[in-house]
C-alpha positions in Angstrom: 131.7 59.4 158.6 129.9 62.3 157.7 125.7 62.7 157.6 124.0 62.6 154.7 121.8 66.0 153.8 117.8 65.3 153.5 117.0 66.0 150.0 115.4 69.3 149.8 112.5 70.9 147.4 113.5 72.7 144.4 111.1 76.0 145.6 112.2 75.7 149.4 115.5 76.2 148.5 114.5 79.1 145.8 112.8 80.9 148.3 114.7 80.7 151.1 117.5 82.5 148.6 115.0 84.6 147.7 114.4 85.8 150.8 118.2 87.0 151.1 119.6 90.4 150.9 121.3 91.4 148.2 124.6 91.3 150.9 123.8 88.1 152.1 123.7 86.8 148.9 127.2 87.0 147.6 128.4 85.3 151.0 125.9 82.5 149.9 128.3 80.4 148.1 131.6 80.7 150.9 129.0 79.6 153.7 127.4 76.7 151.4 130.7 75.5 150.7 131.9 73.1 153.2 129.2 73.6 155.9 127.4 69.6 155.9 130.8 68.4 157.0 129.8 69.1 160.8 125.8 68.0 159.9 124.8 65.8 163.2 122.0 63.7 162.8 119.7 63.4 166.0 117.5 60.0 167.2 114.3 61.5 166.1 115.8 62.0 162.3 116.5 65.5 162.3 119.4 66.8 161.1 121.6 70.0 162.6 124.0 72.3 161.0 126.2 74.6 163.4 127.2 78.0 162.0 129.2 79.1 164.9 128.5 79.9 168.7 124.7 81.4 168.1 123.4 79.9 164.7 122.2 76.1 164.9 119.9 74.9 161.7 117.8 72.5 162.1 116.5 70.2 159.0 113.0 68.4 160.0 112.6 65.9 157.0 108.7 64.7 156.7 107.7 61.4 156.7 109.6 60.6 152.8 112.4 61.5 154.2 112.5 65.1 152.1 112.2 68.8 153.1 109.1 70.0 151.3 107.9 72.9 153.1 110.0 76.0 154.9 108.5 75.6 158.6 111.0 71.9 158.3 114.2 74.1 158.1 114.7 76.4 161.0 117.5 78.7 162.2 118.0 79.7 166.0 119.3 83.1 164.3 117.6 86.5 164.8 117.6 86.8 161.2 115.7 83.7 160.8 114.1 82.6 158.3 115.7 85.1 155.8 119.0 84.1 157.0 122.4 83.2 155.8 122.7 80.1 157.8 119.1 78.7 156.7 120.0 79.1 153.0 123.5 77.7 152.9 122.2 74.8 155.0 119.5 73.9 152.5 122.1 74.9 149.2 124.2 72.0 150.5 121.6 69.8 150.6 121.0 67.7 147.8 118.0 68.3 145.3 114.6 66.4 145.7 113.0 65.0 142.8 109.3 66.6 142.4 106.8 65.6 144.6 104.6 62.7 142.2 100.9 63.1 141.4 98.3 61.0 143.6 98.3 57.5 142.3 96.7 54.6 143.1 97.6 53.1 146.6 100.7 51.3 147.0 101.8 52.5 143.5 105.8 53.5 142.8 106.5 57.0 142.5 109.7 57.5 141.3 110.6 60.8 139.3 109.8 60.8 135.7 113.2 61.9 133.3 111.9 63.1 130.1 114.3 62.2 127.1 116.1 65.3 124.9 115.7 66.3 121.9 118.3 67.9 119.4 115.7 69.7 116.6 115.9 73.3 116.4 114.0 76.1 118.2 112.2 78.9 117.0 111.8 82.9 118.6 111.4 83.3 122.2 108.0 85.0 123.2 108.5 87.8 125.6 109.8 87.2 128.6 106.8 86.6 131.6 106.7 87.3 135.4 107.6 84.3 137.4 104.6 83.1 140.4 106.1 83.3 143.7 107.9 80.1 145.3 106.7 78.0 147.7 103.3 77.6 146.5 101.5 74.0 145.1 99.5 73.5 142.6 98.3 70.2 141.0 100.6 68.9 138.1 98.5 67.8 134.6 98.4 63.7 134.7 96.4 64.0 131.4 98.0 64.1 127.6 98.8 67.7 126.5 95.9 70.2 125.7 95.9 70.9 122.1 97.4 74.9 122.5 99.3 75.7 125.1 97.9 78.5 127.6 99.1 81.6 128.4 100.3 80.8 131.5 102.7 78.2 129.7 103.7 80.6 127.5 104.9 82.9 130.5 106.6 80.7 132.3 108.2 79.2 129.2 109.8 82.6 128.6 110.7 82.9 132.0 112.9 80.0 131.9 114.5 80.8 129.0 115.7 83.9 130.2 116.7 82.6 133.1 118.6 79.8 131.7 120.5 82.1 129.0 121.4 84.0 131.9 122.9 80.7 133.1 124.5 79.8 130.5 125.9 83.1 130.0 127.6 82.7 133.6 129.2 79.8 133.1 130.1 77.2 135.8 132.3 79.6 137.5 129.6 82.4 138.1 126.9 80.0 138.2 126.7 79.8 142.0 123.7 79.4 144.3 122.2 82.2 143.7 122.1 81.7 139.9 121.0 78.0 140.6 118.3 79.3 142.8 116.6 81.6 139.8 116.9 78.6 137.4 114.8 76.7 140.3 112.6 79.4 140.6 111.7 79.3 137.5 111.4 75.4 137.2 108.7 75.4 139.8 107.0 77.9 138.3 107.0 75.9 134.9 106.0 72.9 137.2 102.7 75.0 137.8 102.0 75.9 134.6 101.9 72.5 133.5 105.5 71.8 131.8 106.9 68.8 133.4 109.6 68.4 130.6 110.7 72.0 131.2 111.3 71.5 135.1 113.1 68.5 134.9 115.8 70.1 131.8 115.9 72.6 134.5 117.0 70.5 137.5 119.0 68.6 135.8 121.1 71.8 134.4 121.2 72.6 138.5 122.5 69.5 139.7 125.4 69.7 136.8 126.1 72.5 137.7 126.6 71.6 141.3 128.0 68.6 140.7 130.7 71.1 138.4 131.5 73.1 141.3 131.9 70.9 143.3 134.3 68.8 141.2 132.5 65.5 142.2 134.0 62.2 140.5 132.3 61.2 137.2 130.9 64.6 136.1 131.3 65.3 132.8 131.2 68.7 131.4 129.5 67.3 128.2 126.7 65.5 130.1 125.9 69.4 131.7 126.4 70.7 128.2 124.0 68.0 126.8 121.5 69.3 129.9 122.3 73.1 129.0 121.0 72.0 125.3 117.9 70.2 126.2 117.1 73.4 129.0 117.0 75.9 125.9 115.6 73.8 123.3 112.6 72.7 125.0 112.4 76.3 126.7 112.7 78.1 123.7 110.3 75.8 121.8 107.5 76.4 124.1 108.0 79.7 124.6 107.7 80.3 120.5 104.5 79.2 121.0 104.8 77.1 117.8 105.7 74.2 119.5 104.2 70.7 119.5 102.2 70.7 122.9 103.8 67.3 123.2 106.8 68.9 124.3 105.2 70.2 127.5 106.1 66.5 128.9 104.3 64.0 131.0 103.5 64.2 134.0 104.4 61.8 136.8 104.2 58.0 136.7 100.1 58.3 135.6 99.5 54.6 136.0 97.3 53.2 134.2 95.1 49.8 133.7 97.5 47.2 132.2 94.7 44.4 132.3 96.2 40.6 132.5 100.0 40.4 132.0 102.8 37.5 131.6 106.2 38.5 132.4 109.5 37.5 132.1 112.4 38.8 133.9 115.6 39.8 131.9 118.3 41.0 134.6 117.9 43.2 137.7 120.1 46.5 138.0 120.8 49.0 141.3 119.8 52.5 141.2 122.0 55.2 142.9 121.0 58.3 142.5 122.7 62.3 143.3 119.8 62.6 145.5 120.5 60.5 148.2 118.1 57.6 146.3 118.8 54.2 146.2 117.0 51.1 145.3 116.7 48.2 142.1 114.9 48.1 138.9 114.2 44.3 137.4 113.9 44.5 134.2 111.0 41.9 132.3 109.7 41.3 129.3 106.0 39.9 127.7 106.1 37.1 125.6 105.3 39.5 122.6 108.3 41.2 123.4 106.9 44.7 125.1 109.4 46.1 128.0 108.4 45.9 131.5 109.8 47.0 134.8 109.3 46.6 138.5 111.3 49.2 140.5 112.2 49.8 144.2 113.8 53.0 144.5 113.6 54.7 148.2 115.5 57.5 149.8 119.1 55.7 151.3 121.4 56.0 148.9 124.4 53.2 148.1 123.2 51.0 151.2 120.2 50.7 150.2 121.0 50.3 146.6 122.9 47.5 147.8 120.6 45.7 149.8 117.2 46.1 147.2 118.8 43.7 145.1 117.5 40.9 147.2 114.5 42.5 148.5 110.6 41.3 148.0 108.8 42.2 145.0 105.6 44.3 146.6 103.9 44.0 143.5 100.2 42.0 144.2 101.2 39.8 147.0 103.8 37.2 144.9 106.2 35.8 147.7 109.2 36.8 145.5 112.1 38.8 146.2 113.9 41.0 143.3 116.7 38.2 142.8 114.0 35.8 142.2 112.0 38.2 139.6 115.1 38.9 137.9 115.6 35.0 136.8 111.4 33.9 137.4 108.7 35.6 135.7 104.9 36.9 137.1 101.4 36.3 136.0 99.4 39.6 136.6 95.6 40.1 137.0 94.6 43.9 137.1 98.1 45.2 136.3 98.6 49.3 136.5 101.2 50.4 133.6 102.9 53.8 133.8 103.7 55.3 130.3 107.4 54.3 130.5 106.6 50.6 131.1 106.5 50.5 135.2 103.9 48.0 136.8 102.5 49.5 139.7 101.1 47.7 143.1 97.8 48.7 143.5 95.3 47.7 145.7 93.7 45.4 143.2 96.4 43.9 141.5 97.2 40.2 141.9 100.1 37.8 141.4 101.5 34.6 140.5 105.2 33.5 140.7 106.1 31.6 137.5 109.0 29.5 136.3 112.2 31.5 134.8 113.5 31.2 131.2 116.6 31.1 129.9 118.2 33.9 127.2 117.6 31.4 124.7 113.9 30.9 125.1 111.8 33.4 123.7 110.8 36.2 124.3 114.4 36.6 125.3 116.2 35.0 122.5 114.5 37.9 120.2 116.9 40.5 122.1 119.9 38.8 120.6 118.8 37.5 117.1 119.6 40.8 115.2 122.8 42.7 115.1 123.7 45.3 117.7 123.7 47.7 114.7 120.2 47.6 113.6 118.9 47.7 117.2 121.4 51.2 117.7 120.5 52.4 114.4 116.7 52.3 115.7 117.0 53.8 118.7 118.5 56.9 117.2 115.7 57.1 115.0 113.3 57.3 117.3 113.2 61.2 118.9 111.5 59.7 121.8 113.3 56.2 122.4 113.5 55.5 125.9 116.8 55.8 127.8 116.2 52.3 129.3 116.4 50.7 126.2 118.4 47.0 126.1 120.0 45.7 123.4 121.8 42.2 123.6 124.7 40.6 121.4 127.4 38.0 121.5 130.8 38.9 121.6 134.0 38.0 122.2 136.6 39.9 124.7 139.5 41.2 123.7 140.7 42.8 126.8 140.9 45.8 128.9 142.0 49.5 127.7 142.2 51.9 129.7 139.0 51.5 132.0 136.7 50.0 129.4 136.9 46.3 128.3 137.2 45.9 124.8 135.1 43.0 122.7 134.0 42.2 119.4 130.7 41.6 118.4 130.5 37.5 117.1 129.5 38.3 113.5 131.6 39.5 110.2 133.3 42.6 110.0 131.9 43.5 113.2 133.8 46.7 115.3 135.1 47.1 118.5 133.0 47.7 121.1 133.6 49.6 124.4 132.0 48.0 127.7 131.8 50.6 130.4 129.9 49.9 134.1 126.3 50.6 134.5 127.4 52.9 137.4 131.0 53.6 138.0 130.3 53.4 141.8 133.1 51.3 143.3 130.9 49.6 146.3 128.5 48.4 143.8 129.8 44.8 141.4 129.9 46.5 138.3 133.6 47.6 137.8 135.4 44.3 139.6 133.5 41.9 137.4 134.0 43.7 134.0 137.8 44.2 135.3 138.0 40.4 136.0 136.1 39.4 132.6 138.8 41.4 130.9 141.2 38.6 132.0 139.8 36.4 130.4 140.8 37.6 126.7 139.0 35.4 123.8 135.9 34.2 126.2 132.8 34.2 124.4 130.0 36.5 125.9 126.3 36.7 125.7 125.7 40.1 127.2 122.5 42.2 127.7 122.9 45.8 128.2 122.2 49.2 127.4 124.0 51.5 124.4 125.6 54.8 125.6 124.2 57.1 122.9 126.6 59.6 123.5 129.6 57.4 122.7 130.8 55.5 119.8 129.9 51.7 119.5 129.4 51.4 123.7 127.6 49.0 125.5 126.7 49.6 129.3 126.4 45.6 130.2 123.7 44.8 132.5 123.9 41.1 132.7 125.9 38.6 131.3 125.9 34.7 130.2 127.4 31.8 128.3 127.4 32.0 124.3 125.2 28.6 123.7 127.4 25.8 122.4 130.6 27.5 123.2 133.1 26.1 125.0 135.7 29.2 126.3 132.7 30.8 127.3 131.6 31.3 131.2 130.4 28.8 133.9 127.8 29.6 135.6 125.4 28.4 138.7 122.2 26.6 137.4 120.7 28.3 139.9 121.5 31.6 138.0 119.3 30.5 134.9 122.2 31.1 132.9 123.3 34.9 133.6 125.0 36.9 135.8 123.4 40.5 136.6 126.6 42.6 137.1 125.3 45.0 139.4 124.7 41.8 142.4 126.2 38.9 141.2 130.4 39.0 141.6 131.9 37.0 139.0 134.9 34.5 140.3 137.1 32.2 139.2 135.0 29.0 139.3 132.2 30.8 136.5 135.2 31.0 134.0 136.3 28.4 131.7 140.1 26.1 132.7 142.9 27.0 130.4 143.2 29.5 127.8 141.3 30.0 124.5 141.7 29.8 121.0 144.2 31.7 119.3 141.7 34.4 117.8 142.9 38.0 116.0 143.0 40.1 118.6 143.8 43.8 117.3 147.1 45.5 119.2 145.1 49.0 119.4 141.6 50.1 119.4 141.4 51.5 116.4 140.1 54.5 114.9 137.5 56.5 117.4 135.3 58.4 114.7 133.8 60.9 117.0 137.1 61.8 118.5 139.2 61.8 115.2 136.2 64.0 113.8 137.1 67.9 113.8 133.8 68.6 115.3 135.9 68.4 118.3 136.8 71.9 117.4 132.8 73.0 118.3 132.6 70.8 120.8 135.3 71.9 122.7 134.2 75.9 122.1 130.7 74.9 123.7 132.1 73.4 126.6 134.4 76.4 126.9 131.3 78.4 127.3 129.3 75.9 129.4 132.7 75.9 132.0 133.9 79.5 131.9 130.4 81.6 130.5 130.5 84.0 127.6 133.4 86.0 128.4 135.3 82.9 128.4 134.4 81.9 124.5 135.1 85.7 123.5 138.8 85.6 125.1 139.1 81.9 123.6 138.1 83.1 119.8 139.9 86.5 120.2 142.9 86.2 117.7 144.3 87.2 114.2 142.7 86.0 111.3 145.4 82.6 110.9 144.3 81.9 114.0 140.6 81.7 113.1 141.9 80.0 110.2 143.7 77.1 112.0 140.3 76.7 114.0 137.8 76.1 111.7 139.7 75.4 108.4 139.7 71.9 109.6 135.9 72.2 109.6 135.4 73.7 106.1 138.0 71.1 104.6 136.3 68.5 105.9 132.9 69.2 104.6 131.4 71.1 107.7 130.9 74.5 106.4 127.3 74.5 108.4 129.3 73.6 112.0 132.0 76.2 110.8 129.8 79.1 109.8 127.8 78.1 113.2 131.2 78.2 115.3 131.9 81.8 114.3 128.8 83.0 114.9 128.7 81.7 118.4 132.4 83.3 118.9 131.3 86.9 117.3 128.4 87.2 119.6 130.0 85.9 122.4 132.7 88.9 122.0 129.9 91.4 121.2 129.5 94.6 123.1 126.8 97.4 122.4 127.3 100.4 123.6 124.2 102.7 125.1 122.9 106.1 123.6 125.7 108.0 125.4 128.4 105.0 123.7 129.4 103.7 126.6 129.8 100.2 127.3 126.4 97.9 128.0 126.1 94.8 128.9 125.0 92.4 126.0 121.5 90.7 126.3 122.2 87.1 127.1 119.3 86.1 124.4 121.6 86.3 121.5 124.3 84.8 122.8 122.3 81.7 124.0 120.6 81.2 120.6 123.9 81.5 118.6 125.3 78.7 121.5 122.2 76.4 120.9 122.0 76.7 117.3 125.9 75.7 117.7 125.1 72.4 120.2 121.9 71.7 117.7 124.3 71.1 114.8 127.0 68.9 116.8 124.3 66.9 118.5 122.6 66.1 115.2 126.3 64.9 113.3 127.7 63.5 115.9 124.8 60.9 116.3 125.7 59.9 112.6 129.3 59.2 113.6 127.6 57.1 116.2 125.4 55.0 114.5 128.0 54.6 112.0 130.5 53.2 114.5 128.4 50.3 115.5 127.8 49.2 111.8 130.2 46.6 110.0 131.4 48.8 107.3 131.6 52.0 108.6 131.7 55.1 106.5 132.6 58.2 108.3 135.3 59.4 106.1 133.0 62.8 105.3 132.2 63.8 108.8 135.2 62.7 110.2 137.5 64.1 107.7 139.5 61.4 106.8 
C-alpha cells in the first residue's frame, strides 16, 4: 500500500515552481509523474521521497496534517530549495484547502465551496500585477464592501488573464507550470479578499490534475463547468461592474444562533480529493430550516468510514453521528455558519432528544410536494445551496447501466435516475443501490440530493419504507424507518418476500432531452477546447462550408440560432492568427478566445438548466430546445 502525501497549501507549491529556472520547469511534469510511488512514512509523521542517490525530499506536515510553509518541505540536494526534486514532490501531493479564519474555539473549519453562476460577464479591466506568494494576510470575514478595492480589481484581472491562458493551453498543455500560475493568482485573490475567485481557481487546478492523471470518475464536463465558473467570476470582478457579493464569503463566519431544536434526517460520508474524510449529519428544525453537523479531517477513506459512528463534538452531547441522524438535539447558545453548519464553541450546550420518523413533521414536509416543484425552485435560485435535499416516493423499475431507474409515485411522473451519492466502491452507496435494483416494483421513500447537471437524476442519501405500502422495505425498529445508504448495508431480510404486484414498467429508459438535444454539438466544442486547448478547437472547426453546415445546421433548424452563432464565433476566434507589423504570424492574445468560449459556455449552461427542469416535470415540453 502506497503512502499518501500530505496536502500542500497552494501558495507553497506556487512559490516552489516560481523559483525554478526555465530549464527545470520544462522537466517538472516528468519529474512529478510517479514520484509519489516511493514515498515512505516515518514514525514521526514525516514523509520522504528519494530522487536518485543524492536527493532526498522530506515533507514535515504541521499539526493539521498539511504543508503550510516552505520550511516544511526540504531537499538534501545542492540546489535546494530552488530544486526540481522539491517542486516535484510538492506537485505530486494533493492541494490543501484554504486555511480557515479564526473562529470560536473548537468550531469546525471545513473549507467553503462557493456555488457557481452562469450570468453573462462584462469587460476585463487592465491586467494588474500578482502579489508575491508565500505571504499571509487575513481574509475578510464580514459582508463584502460596497465597492471593490483597487487591489481586488488588480487581483481579479490577473486571475482572468492566467485563467484565459490555462484555457488556451487545455488539459494537454496544462501541466505543473500552468497550474502553478493559477495557484499563484488564486493566492493573490485570497489576499485581496476574493474567496469565491480563489475557490474557483482551486477547482480548476484540481480538475486539471485529475484529467491529466486520468483518475477514475473524472468527467470532462466537470472541468468545463469549473473553467466557466472561474472565467465568469474573474471577468465580472475585473470589470469593476460586478455585484460586490460576487467576492464570496470567507470561511465559516459563525454567528450566534440562540436556542435551537433540530431533528436528524440522515448522515453521509465525506471523502475529498485532498485526503480529507469524515461525515455530515443533516438536521431539520421544526420550522423547516436545514442545519448540519460535520466532522471532516485528514484521514481519507478510513476516516470517512469510521466517522459515521464517531461522537458528536457539540455542546457535550453524549451522542454519536449514527444516533444523531435518528435522534435530535436541543441546543442552547448555538453558533451557526451561513451555510447552516452548527459550531461547537465553548458556550454551546446540547441535550439529546428522541428521534422522529420521516412521517412526522418537520421531516414529512420534505415528501409533501412533487419533486419537480422542488427542483424548479432550486434551479430558479441563483445561490441555491448544492447540499439542498428533496424527498419523494418512488417505484423501483430496475438497473440500467450504472444507475437505478425509478418512477415517482404520482400520475404521469417521469423516470428518475438514481446514482450513488459517492461512487467509491468501499462505501456502501453503490452496493445498496445494486441490491435495491434487484427488486423491481419495490415502493421506496427516498431522501437525496438532485444532480442539477443531469436530467431527472437524484443521488439518494437515505431510503425508507413507503407508509401503508406492502411491497416496501422492512427495516429494524431501531433504524427509525430509514437506512443511510453510505453507512447502513441493506440485507435480504430488509426486503419484502415474494414478487411485487404487476406494474406497468417501461422496456427502455425513454428519451433523454439533454442527450437528444443538438446542444451536444456546442458541448463537444467547449469540451474539445478544455481537453486540447485553442489549437484543438481550431482544428476541429476547419473544413469546407458543407462541414460547417453539418455542424451548426441542426442547431439552427431547432431554433437555436444563438447557439449556432456562438459556436461559429468561438471556432473563428480559435482559428484567428494575427500578424505583426512585419507580416509574421504572431501568437494571439488568449483574452478574445476566452471571451468567445465563455459566451458559448454561458449560453449552454442556461439552455441545459431549462432542459433539466423540464425533465423533472410530469409532462415535459422540451421539443423546441431538443430539436424534436
